[in-house]
N, C-alpha and C positions, 0 to 999 in steps of 0.2 A: 152617455158615459156616466153622468152623475147618478142616474137611476140605477145603472148596473152596479156602481160602486156602493150605493146605499144598500142594495140587495145583498152584495157580498159581505158588507159590514154587519148587516142584520143577521146573516147566516152565521158569520163568525162569532158574533155575540151569543147566539143560541147554542152553537157548538160548544163553546167554552163553558157556559153555564150548565150544560147538560152532563159534563164530566163529573163522575163521582170520585171524590178524593178518598184515599185510603184511610181506614180507621184502625187504631190499635186498641184491642179489647184486653182488659186485665182481669184475670180470674184468680182470686187468692183470699187470704185471711186478713186480719187486722194490721199486720205488718206492712201490707200493701194498700189497705183501704183508706178512704177519706176519714179523717178523725183518728186514725190509728187505734190505740187502746184507750182513748179519752184522756182528759186532764192534761191538755197541752201537748200531747203526742200527735203524730201524724204518720200516715203510711207513705212509703217511698213512691208509690204509683202516682201520687199527686204532683210530683216534681219532674216527671218525664217530659211534660209539654214544653219546658224551657229549652229542651235540647233536640226536639224532634219536629219535623215539618209535616206532621199528620195529626188527625183528630185523635184524642185519647178518650176512651170510654172506660172509666175505672169502675169495674163491676165487682171488685173485691168486697167481701163482707166480713166483719169481725166475728170471731168465734167459729168460723167454718173450717171444715176439713174437706178433703177430696170426696169423702163419702157423703157428708151432709150437703155439700154444694151440689152433688149429683142428685141426691134424694129430693132436694127442693127444686130441681129442674132448672137450676141457674145456668148450667152449661147449655141446655136446650134453648133458654131465652137468648143467650148470646148468639147461638147458631141461627136463630130465626132472623137476626138482624144483619148477619154477615153478608158481605158482597165479595165476589172473587177478587183476590189481591189484598184483602184485609189481613191483619195480623192478630194473633192471640197469644198472650203470654200466660202460662199456667204456673202458679207457684203455691204449693201447700207444704205442710209438714209439721207446723207448730201444734196443731190440734188433732193430729192423726194417731197419736200413741194411746197408751192405756190398755185396758182390758174390757172385753164385752161382758164379763161376769165379775161380781154378782149383779152389778147394775150397769146397764148399757147407757152411756151418755149421749148416744146418737151420733157421735163423731168418730169413734174408734174404728179403724179398719180391721179387716181380717188379717192375721199374721201371714207373712210369706211374701214372695215376690213374683208369683206366677198366677195360675188360674184357680187357686184355692178359694173356697167360699166358706162362710160361716153362717149359721142360722141364729137369729136373735129376735127378740120382741122389743120394740121401742115405741113408747107411748101407746101401748096396747095393740100395735100393728106388727105382724110378722114381717121380717125383712131378711133378705139374703144379702150378706155383706161380702164385698169383694176385697181384694188386696189393694194397697195403695197404688202400685204400678198399674193394675188393671183399670182403676178409675181414670187414671191419666191417659192410658192408651185408648180407652173408649172415647174420652173427650176429644183427644187428638184426631181420631178417625172421623168423628162427627164434623169437626171443623175442616179437616182436609177435604172431605166430601163436598163441602160448600165452597172450596177453592181458596181457603185461607192458608196463610203461612203460620205455622205453629212453632212456638218456642217453649220448651219445658225448662223451667228454672228451678234450681235448688233453693231450699228455704234459707232465709237470712239467719245468721248466728245470734245467739244470745250474747250479751256483753262478754267478750273473751278476756277482759281485764278484771272481771268481777272478784276473783280470788286475790288480786293484788299482783299476780304474775300473768303474763299472756298465755292463754290456753285456748286452743280451738280444736275440738274433736267433732267432726261432722256426725250428725245423727244418721241412723240407718236410712232415713227418708231422703238424704242426699244421694246415696247410692241407688236407691229405688227410683228417684227422679231421672238419673242418668240412664238407668236401665230402660225405663219407660220410653225415653226419647229414642234410644237405640232401636228398640223393638218397633216403635211407631214410624221410624224413618224421618223424624223431625229434628229440628235444631235443639241444642242444649247449651245453657249457660250455667256454669257453676257459680251462681250468685253468692252463695255462702262463702266460698273460697276467696272470691274477689273482695267481698266486704271485710273478711278477716284479715286479708293481706294489707288492706289500706288502714284498718283499725290498728294493726300492729305498728305501722309506721307513724300513725298519729300519736300514739302513746296513751297511757292510762288516764291522765288528767282530762285530756280532751274527750276521749271516748266515754269516760264515766259521765261527763256532762251531757252526753247524748241520750242517756237513759235516766230521766228524771223520776220515774215512778217504780220501775221494775227492771229486770234484766232483758226484757224482750222488746218493748215498744220504745221507739226513738222519738226524740224531740223533732221539731221542724228542721233544725240545722242537721241533725243526724239523719233524718229521712232524705234530705237532699244529697248527703254524702252516699247513702245507700243506693239512691237512684243512679248516681254517677258511677258507682261500682258496677251496677248491672250493665250500664252502657259501655263501660270499659271491657266487660266480657263480650259484648256485642262487637266492639271494634276488634278485639284480639281474635275472636272466633270468626271474623269476616262474615257475620250473620247477614242474611238478606235484609234485615232491618237497618243495616248500616247506611244504605243509600238515602235514608230519610233523616240522618243526623245533621244537625246544623253545625256541629263541631265534633272533632274526633280527639280533642285534647283533654283527656281525663287523667286524673292522678292514678298512680299505681303502675304495676308491671303486668305484662302479659304472663299468664300462668300456663 
């Protein structure tokens, strides 16, 4: 009996240790990335681990757009690590605007919301540039093929109290992100709207303190609030990520 019990315990120990825990991968720009925009700022992706019972892999990189992240094969790198049941959050928009002419900065997407393409030369290399939604849809399809749960998130807002009065006007990339999620059949969190709603409640003085250097990159305290705003959207939208939350008590209202 003792030997049999030892065998069962050994098997049980092996079985538990062989289970792969889910991982949440984050693909985005400096507003999500470790270190944020530098000089005491930080990205909101750094603060999700406090509220989630899964591993966080923050693969956001400062200065990236959906296009440059794709060109540098960063989506592919994430895909190579994914196991079925993992999660990926995609959030871009801050670096995707601008014009391809007269000088291409390597980040600007082709205008439009469909299958339009643009031709350009960047760093001496010809490049066919896709629209913002197309880059997100391609990434989502790649991750879904690997068995991952994909969440497309709208970009965080710039300081909506910057002018002295509260103003939040979503950029076109917010609508593009929602469209990409719909066309891809994946989940969508309007992160920008949830952040703006909470920032309006907090007031000018508090929110201004979250932006020590510019109107885009948040302090550590601000990044934590922005992270919680994303999770409020997860809770309110009944996202599949909700089952990994260690709490569902986040500030703000469901939108």
